[in-house]
C-alpha positions in Angstrom: 0.0 0.0 0.0 1.1 3.5 -0.7 -0.2 4.9 2.6 -2.6 7.3 0.7 -6.1 7.5 2.0 -8.6 5.7 -0.2 -12.3 6.5 -0.4 -14.4 3.6 0.9 -16.7 4.1 -2.1 -13.9 3.3 -4.5 -13.3 -0.2 -2.9 -14.9 -3.4 -4.2 -17.1 -5.4 -1.8 -14.3 -8.0 -1.5 -11.8 -5.3 -0.5 -14.3 -3.8 2.0 -14.8 -7.2 3.6 -11.0 -7.5 3.9 -10.9 -4.0 5.6 -13.7 -5.0 7.9 -11.9 -8.2 8.9 -8.7 -6.3 9.5 -10.5 -3.7 11.7 -12.3 -6.5 13.7 -9.0 -8.2 14.3 -7.4 -4.9 15.4 -10.3 -4.2 17.7 -10.1 -7.6 19.4 -6.3 -7.1 19.9 -6.9 -3.6 21.3 -9.5 -4.9 23.7 -7.2 -7.7 24.9 -4.5 -5.1 25.4 -6.9 -3.0 27.4 -7.6 -5.9 29.8 -3.8 -6.4 30.2 -3.3 -2.7 30.9 -6.1 -2.8 33.5 -4.6 -5.8 35.2 -1.2 -4.1 35.2 -2.6 -0.9 36.8 -4.2 -3.1 39.5 -0.9 -4.8 40.2 1.0 -1.5 40.5 -1.7 -0.1 42.8 -1.5 -3.2 45.0 2.3 -2.9 45.0 2.0 0.7 46.1 -0.3 -0.3 48.9 2.2 -3.0 50.0 5.0 -0.4 50.1 2.8 2.0 52.1 2.2 -0.8 54.6 5.9 -1.0 55.2 6.0 2.5 56.6 4.2 1.4 59.8 6.2 -1.8 60.3 9.3 -2.6 62.4 12.4 -4.6 61.5 12.2 -8.3 62.5 8.4 -8.3 62.4 6.8 -11.5 60.8 5.1 -11.0 57.5 3.4 -13.1 54.8 5.0 -12.5 51.4 3.0 -13.0 48.3 4.6 -15.2 45.6 1.4 -15.1 43.5 -2.1 -13.8 44.2 -3.0 -16.9 46.0 0.4 -18.3 47.4 2.1 -16.7 50.4 5.2 -17.6 52.3 6.1 -16.5 55.8 9.1 -14.3 56.5 10.5 -11.5 58.6 11.2 -7.9 57.6 14.9 -7.4 57.3 14.7 -3.7 56.4 11.9 -1.2 56.5 14.0 1.6 55.1 14.1 0.5 51.5 12.2 -1.6 49.0 13.3 -3.6 45.9 11.0 -2.8 42.9 10.9 -4.7 39.6 11.6 -2.2 36.8 10.8 -4.7 34.1 12.3 -7.7 32.3 14.3 -8.9 35.2 15.7 -5.5 36.3 15.2 -4.3 39.9 15.8 -1.0 41.5 16.2 -0.2 45.2 14.3 2.8 46.6 13.5 4.2 49.9 9.9 3.7 51.0 8.6 7.1 49.9 10.4 6.7 46.6 8.8 3.2 46.2 5.4 4.6 46.8 6.0 7.4 44.3 7.3 5.0 41.7 4.2 2.8 42.0 1.9 5.9 41.9 3.6 7.2 38.7 3.4 3.7 37.1 -0.4 3.6 37.8 -0.8 7.0 36.3 1.2 6.1 33.2 -0.7 2.9 32.7 -4.1 4.7 33.1 -2.9 7.3 30.6 -2.1 4.5 28.1 -5.6 3.0 28.8 -7.2 6.3 27.9 -5.2 6.6 24.7 -6.1 3.0 23.8 -9.8 3.8 24.5 -9.7 6.7 22.1 -8.1 4.4 19.4 -10.8 1.8 20.0 -13.5 4.4 19.5 -11.9 5.6 16.3 -11.6 2.0 14.9 -15.2 1.3 15.9 -16.3 4.4 13.9 -14.2 3.2 11.0 -15.7 -0.2 11.2 -19.2 1.3 11.2 -18.4 3.3 8.1 -17.0 0.3 6.3 -20.0 -1.9 7.2 -22.4 0.9 5.9 -20.6 1.2 2.6 -20.4 -2.6 2.2 -24.1 -3.0 3.0 -24.9 -0.3 0.4 -22.7 -1.9 -2.3 -24.1 -5.4 -1.6 -27.6 -4.0 -1.9 -26.7 -2.4 -5.2 -25.3 -5.7 -6.5 -28.5 -7.6 -5.5 -30.7 -5.0 -7.2 -28.6 -5.2 -10.4 -28.8 -9.0 -10.3 -32.6 -8.9 -9.8 -32.9 -6.5 -12.7 -30.9 -8.8 -15.0 -33.1 -11.8 -14.0 -36.3 -9.8 -14.8 -34.9 -8.7 -18.1 -33.9 -12.2 -19.0 -37.3 -13.6 -18.1 -39.2 -11.2 -20.4 -40.0 -12.3 -23.9 -37.9 -10.8 -26.6 -40.6 -9.9 -29.2 -44.4 -9.4 -29.1 -46.5 -12.5 -29.3 -48.8 -12.6 -32.4 -52.1 -14.2 -31.7 -54.0 -16.1 -34.4 -51.2 -16.7 -36.8 -52.1 -19.7 -38.9 -50.9 -21.3 -42.1 
């Protein structure tokens, strides 16, 4: 493709069906990404709450550490002055507790901003899909009318019938 905008009316029904399928696939992917972003925002919010919880705790105090959402192990707090945060893909950063809280808060805001941007894209793609479906429906209706007109024309007799012709 050349990247030039093309009028939907200039496309054939087959091309419109391909565009519709592409938009539907893109929308499904965007919606899945939205669910992932929402889950990520929830995890950062929960991490921020866990770091806030540390502010009120004392060194040596017993705690339950979450390995997953449903699996915890017991442990004791070694340090309540700093936290180790996953920065992504196996990288970790050490921060003081207020820095850890701020880090999680900023991540939640960033992810929510991305969710809003994705929501706008979804609305745009849904509008495009509606336009494509309307043009496709119109073109298919025109094709059906043309086919019906051809059938009617083929069913009509070619010449006038002459009654009473005898030899």
